[in-house]
N, C-alpha and C positions, 0 to 999 in steps of 0.2 A: 812745295808745300800745300796743306789743304788749309782752308778758311774754318771760321767755326760753323758756316752755314754748310760746308761739306760733311763737317762731323756730326752735325744735327741731322742731316739728311740721311747718311749712313746709320745711325742709330734708328731713326725711324723706319727706314726701308729694310734693314736686317742685312743690308749689303752694300759694298762699294764698287760702284761702276766705273769703267775708264781703264787706261792703259796704269799700270801700277807695276813700278819695278821691284822685285822681291830680291834681297839679298841674303843670301844664306851667312846665318851669323858665324863667326868665328869664335869658337870658346878655348881656342888653344893657352890663351894667356891667362885663364883661370882654371882649366881643367885640364891635369894630365891624363889622359884616358889610358896611355900605354902603362904608366905606372900602377893606375887603379887596377886595371885588368890582371897586371902580374901579381898584384896582392891579393885579388881576391882569389886568384888561382893557389896561391900559397897556403890559403887558408885549409886547414885539415879537417877534413868531415868527422862528426861524431855519429851516434848512434841516430840521433832526432834532429830533422831539418826543421828550423822554425821560419814561417813566411807571414809578415805583417800585411794587413791590408788596409782599406780605407772604405767603409761603408757608405751606401749611398744615401743614409739618412743623415747621420749626425757629420759626417766627413770626417775631417782630420781633427776634429774637436770643436771648430768654428761654430756648429749648433749643437753644442752638448747641452746648452741651457734652453732648448726648443722643446717643449714637453709635447708638443704635435709630432716632431719627429723622432723622438724618444718612443714616443709609443708606436710610429709607424711599424710593422713587424718588418723583419730582414727578410727580403725577397727570397733566400734560400731557406736560412735556418727557420725563420718565424717566430724568432726570438725578440723580445722588447726590452727596453731599460737595460740594457746589460751588455757588456762583451764577455766574451770566454773561448775556451781554447778548443777548437775543432779538431778532431781527432779520427782515425780511422777506427772501424769496429773491432778488427782483431787486436789492436792496440790497446783499446779501452779494456777488452775482456783480460788480455793477457795482464793487466795491471789490476783486474779485478774493481774496476769501476762500473759505475751504473750507466746503463745504456738505454734505459726506459726513463723519460724524463716527463712528468707531467704534475697536477695540482699536488699531489701527495706524494709523489715521486721527485725528490730533489737530486741535483746533479752533484756529483763528486769533486771536491776542489782538489786543485793537483798546483804543484809548485813548480814555475819553470824558471831557470836558471842560464844566465848568459854572462861570462866571464865575471862572475861574482855578484851580478844583479839579479835579483828575483822578483818575481811577482806571482801572488796566489789568484787563481780564477777557477771557476766550473769549467768541467770538461763537459763537450757536447760531441755526440754521435753524428759525423758528416759523412752520408753515404758517397762513394765515390772518392772518396780522398785516400791518398795513397798511403798504405803505411810506411811508418818511419817519418811522417810529417805532421806538423801541427800547425794552426792559423791562428791569429789573434789580429783582433781591429784594433787599428789604431784611433785616437780621438777620445777616449774615455779616460776617467781618474781625474778630470779636471777640479780644481778648486781642492784638492789635497791637503795644499798650504793655507788654506782658508781666504784664499782670493775671492773676491766678491764676482762673481761670474754670471749670477743668476739663481733663485731658488729651487728651480726645476733640474739644476744640475748635480742635486744631492739625493741621497738614499731617503726613503720617507716610510715610516712604518705602516701598523693597521690602523692607526688613528690619524695619518697624516703627516705626523711631526718627523721632523729631520732625525735622523738615526745620528747619534756621535760617536767619534773615534774616543779611543782612552785620552788623548790630548786633549779633547772637549771641543774640537772643530767638527762640522758636519761630516759625514761619511761620503765621500763622492761618489757617483755611478760608474761602477766598472772599476779598472785599473789602468795606469798609464803605462803603456809596451814601447814608448819612444825610447826610452833608456835601453831598451834591448836591439835597437838598432845599430849599425854600425857604420862609423864615419872614417873614411879613409880618403885623404887629401882633401877634404870639405866634400867629398860625395857621400852621401847617404845611402847604404846599402840596406834593404829592408828585409832580406833573408839572412839568416845565419846558420853555420853550417854544424857549429859546436854547442849543441845545447842539451840540458838535463831535464829531464822531467820525473817528478815523482808524487805519488798519491799523499795526501796529508790525513786522510781518514776523518774528514769533516765534509758536510753537505751543505748546499746552497740552493735555494730555491730560483729557478728560471721561468720567467713569463712567457710561455710558448702560446701562440694563438692557433697552433696546428699539430697535434701530438700524432696524427694518423699519416701515413707517408707515401701508402699505395692506393690506388683506386681497386684494388683487388680484382682485375678481371672486369669490372663494371663497365661496358663500351656503353651504356646508356648515360653514362657521366661524362667520360672523356672518349672521343673517338679521334683514332690518327690512322696514317697510312704512309706508304713510303710515296715517293715521287714517280717511279715508273709506274706502280699499281696505279695512281691516279690518272697519269697518261693513260693507260690503257684502258680506262673506263670513264674517261672525261666528259665524251658524249653521252651518257645514258641520263636518263631523268632522274631527277631527283627522289630517293628512296629506291632505287633500283641497283646503286653499284655495290658490289661487296664491302667497302669500306664506310659506307653509310646506308644499311639497309633500315627500310622503314620496318616499326617494330609491328609485330604481331603477337596474339594472344592465342592459346591452346583454347578449344571450345569443344564440347560434346555433341558434335554434328558431324555429318560427312561432308566438309566442305569442298575436299579436292575429288570427290565423286568417285573414290576407288573401292567404295563397298565395304571401306573397314573405318573404324572411328580410331583414330591413333592422335601421336605428339605430331604429327604431320597436317592436322585439321586445324587450322588457324584462321584468325580474322582481323585484319588493322584495328588497333587500337582506336581508331576514329569510329568503326561500328558500336563502341560501347561509351555509355556516357550515363553520368548520374544526375547531371543538369538537363533540363529542357530548353535545348539550344535554340537560338532564335538565329534569322539570317542575319548576315553581315551585310547591310546594305551599302556600305562603302559611301555613305553620306557623310561630311565632315571629316574630321581627324580621327587617326588610330595611329597613338604614338608605338614607336618599336624602337629596337635597338639590335646591331649584328655585333659579334665580337669575334674577330678572327684569332684562333688561338696558334696559328701558324708564326704571326707576326708579333704576338704579346710575349714581351721578355720578361716579365714578373716585376717591374722595376719599382710599381708602387706608386707612381706618381698620382695615379689615378684615386688611390686612398686617400692621399693626404689633400687633393684638390677637392675631394668630395667632402671631407671633413671641415675645411675652412668655407667653402660655398653655402653647407648645411648647417653651420652650427653645431657640428658632433661635438660631444663633450669629452674633453680628456678625462680619465679615470685613474690613472696611475698603475703603478705595478701592483700592488697588493690586490685591484680589482680584476685586473686582467690576469693574474695568476687565478683569480676564481672564475675565470672565463665570463667576466662581464663587461668585455671591451663593447664600445659603441658605434664602431665603424659600420656604415652602412654598406660600403663594399669591401670584401676580401677576395684576395687572390690565393685560390686554392693551389698549392704546389705538389705535383705528384710524379714519386717516382717510378721506373719501369720494376718489375719483379721478374726474377728468373722462373718462379713457381708458376703452375698452371692448374685448373682442372683437368685437363687432359693429362697433364704428367702426374698428376695423384692419382688418376684412375690407373695408368700404367704401373703405377708403384703400388697399387693397392691401399692407398690412403684414401680415408673417407673424406666427404664434402666438407663436413665440420674443419678437419684436421688441415684439408688442403687450404681452406680459406686464411687459417692461423697462418701457413708456412706463406701464403702469399702476401702477408702483412710486412715482410720483409724486403727492403729493395735490393737491387741487384747491387755487384761491387761495384761496378762500372756503370750506375744505371743512366737510361735516359730520361729526361725531364719533361714536364708539361705544366705550364701556368696557365691557370683558369680563372680569370675573373668572376666572382658571384655576387649579385645582389639581388633584390625583389625583382622576380621574373615578370610581375605585373599578369599572372594569369588570368585569361579569360573565365577559365572555372576554378577560380582561386578556394581552395580548402579553407584558409583564413577567413573569408567573408562569410561562410556558412555556418561558422561555429562562435561568431562575436554576438554575445546576447543583447547589446546595445547598437548595433550598426555603426560601430566606430570605425569599421574598416568597409568600406564599400567599393563597388566597380563604376567608375564613369563611364560616360557616353564617348570618351575618347580613348577609352581601352586601358585607363590607368586604375591600378588599385591604389585606392585613397584612404589617407588616415584623419579621420577627425577628431583632434587631440581632446577637445572638451567634452567628447563623449565617452572616451575610454575611461573605464573604470579599473585596468588593470588585472583582469582576469588571467592573461597571458593564455587561454585557449588558443589564440592565433598562433602564436610561435610554437605550441605544443602540434599543432596540426599543419604546420609548413613544411613542406618537405623538403625545402632547400636551406632551412634554418638559417633565415638573413633577417629576422626581426628582432631588435635591441628593447630592451626593458630598462627603463629608469629607476634603478633600485634607489637612488637617492638624488635630493637637491643639488646637483652638481656643483650650480653656482651660485649655492649659499652654504651648504655643508662645511664645517672647518676640517674635515678630513681632506677635500681637495684643495684648500687654500694654497699649497705649494706646488700642486700639478696642472690645476685649471686655470687659465688665463683669464676665465670669465670673472673671476674673483676679485681681479686688480681694475680699479675703475676706468683707468687709461685702457688696458687691455679689452674693456667689454668696447670700446668703440669701434674695434675691428669686425665685432660681431656683423653679419649681414642683416639688415634691417628688412630683407624681404622675406626671412623664415621665421618662424616660430621658435625660440627658445623653449625646447619641452621641460614640463614640470615633472615631478617625482610622481611615480606611479603610473605613467603613461607609456606605452608602446610607440615605437616610432621604426622606422625604415626608410629606403631608398624612395623617393618621390618622383624619380626620375626628371629631377630639376623643375618642378612645377611651376616656381616662380620665374624659371628662365621661359618655360613655355607661353605663360600669360603673359608675359612682357613682349615676347616674339608676335602673339597673336593682334596685341595692343598697335605694336607699332605697324603692322600690316593693316589694320584697321584704319589707323591715322592716314597711311599713305593709299587707302583705297586700293591694296592690291592682295593678292592670295600670299599666304605664306609660303615664299619661296623655299624649296629644298636647301638645306646647310644655313638657313637664317637664324634656326634654333639649333643651339650647341649645347650639351650637356656637360657640367664640370669635368666629367671623367674624360668624355670625348676630346674635349679640348684642350686637356692636359697631356693626352698620350701621345708620346714621343714617336711613335711606329704607326699612329691612325689605325690601331687595332680595333677602335670601338668608333662605332657609325650612329648617328641617332637621326631620325627622321619620321615622316608620314608614312606608315604602312598602305594608306589608301590613296597615296599618290602614285600612280603606275611609272612615273618618271624619276622618283625619289630612289635616291643610293640604296636606302635600307629596304626598300621592296626587290631591287634588283639583286642585292645579296640575299636576302631571304630565300629566292626563288632559285638559287644557285644550287648545284647538285651536290653541294658541299656542307650545305646549312642544316641544322639538326636542332632538335630541343633536348635539354639536359632532364632525364629522368621522363623521356618521353610517353613511356610505356603507363604511366599515370593518368595521362589524359586530362591533364591541367590545362593545356594549350596556351604556354607563355608567350609573351610578346617580345621576347628575348630569344634572340637566334643565336646559335654557336656554329663558327665554320670548322669542318673537319681539319686537325691539325695535318699538314704533309711534310714529312721529314725528307730532304733529300740525303737519302744514305745509300742508295743503291747505286749512283753513279754519280758522275762529276757535273752533271748538267744542273742548271740552276734556273 
């Protein structure tokens, strides 16, 4: 037996040391696996197979009343505030369902029936899904019978009021699909092979935070290679490998000295500058971040952590539908496409039409997740257009917002090439529209707001601050200890919450820091490097282990 002290120590340390004998549990008395397997095999398959699953956000329903998790986009579909029926494109086209979903393009509603039990949900096109299968998330539809599980678990209208059912009860978010699961001798089977699905002829709005699915061949956004290709050029310097070539722009001069001015005459993007550069003296701090696309799984833990740390407002489904979500960090999910400009040239298809075809993902696409936040550009386009100097550059490399200067012109958002700035269209903590979705309306919930971070007002632009409050706190602690700021002493909320350590933060002026080492790796690159804004965020080329079994 272990004492309370042993238990507390294990909780504190995260592990239990010592010799522990582990017995394999015997479930034979409660689960008859042979009978269950036989009965599952006896099930006759229909035309459609249903698979139910649990989302990483609301779980099996235990977090259905948490508005922050409801507004966290699904890592794959990027849908918020709803569950839906995922379907293959060929199945949706055969049924005449809408395959393009946006603010003014609603999803088609379908009726799914299993053993006489039915639910009606919107259909969502999921690239890579096998034809003849559908998927629905569990955990939604809570409160349909009037249970008091929290005001954020119910649908709200354009004015923030709860939408009501004909019964007079508030309308729950999504539909409960637990009745569509099967129970065999006490075992819950989450897949069903005898399912019917039919279109209802109605439409339903789905609030998606990303409606484009491929990066259409733009390797300046996402770069990837195979493991074998990486090994073949792993020793090359940064910018020299074929899978991470430094960007160059065409110039009207004979740079290669071949006597001809043509498309082969190029100069590095570093040779062109709209700003008067000043030398980097490497005095003091220059904060930066690295993001490894190989290890990022798109789980969205960083999104939720950032929201909580920085008092980011929850705005509800109606505002997300209008693309007014306030997330400081988003995770762009891109699918691979079978089409390319080279293929279009072979087929005689024009460039514009080729790009249009490249918007369609492959039937079985590879996927990449790319966290995107303010890049804290050293040559930031947002800083040059602000008429009141509300966004400026600090001497530590950060792009900073001065909220009480901002007059809401939104010029900075227009000029940001990464589209990572968010505008406060409303007073989210006071306007009645958000009373049912924003925790800041509740006097008790307001106590969990971070006192180190300003709650922004209406008419103010906001964005990632690189957790400046944590930076200042870390510098203060180092000053009190009369030491330099040690590498790893300051960690941003997104980096701290990342389960795969894909995000690293530190001082780029520290030659021994982790971010300095990673930023100099030949896999590192800047997103949209060709525009020359010189970000302090470095991405690592994604390496796929697809050519061999090596790992």
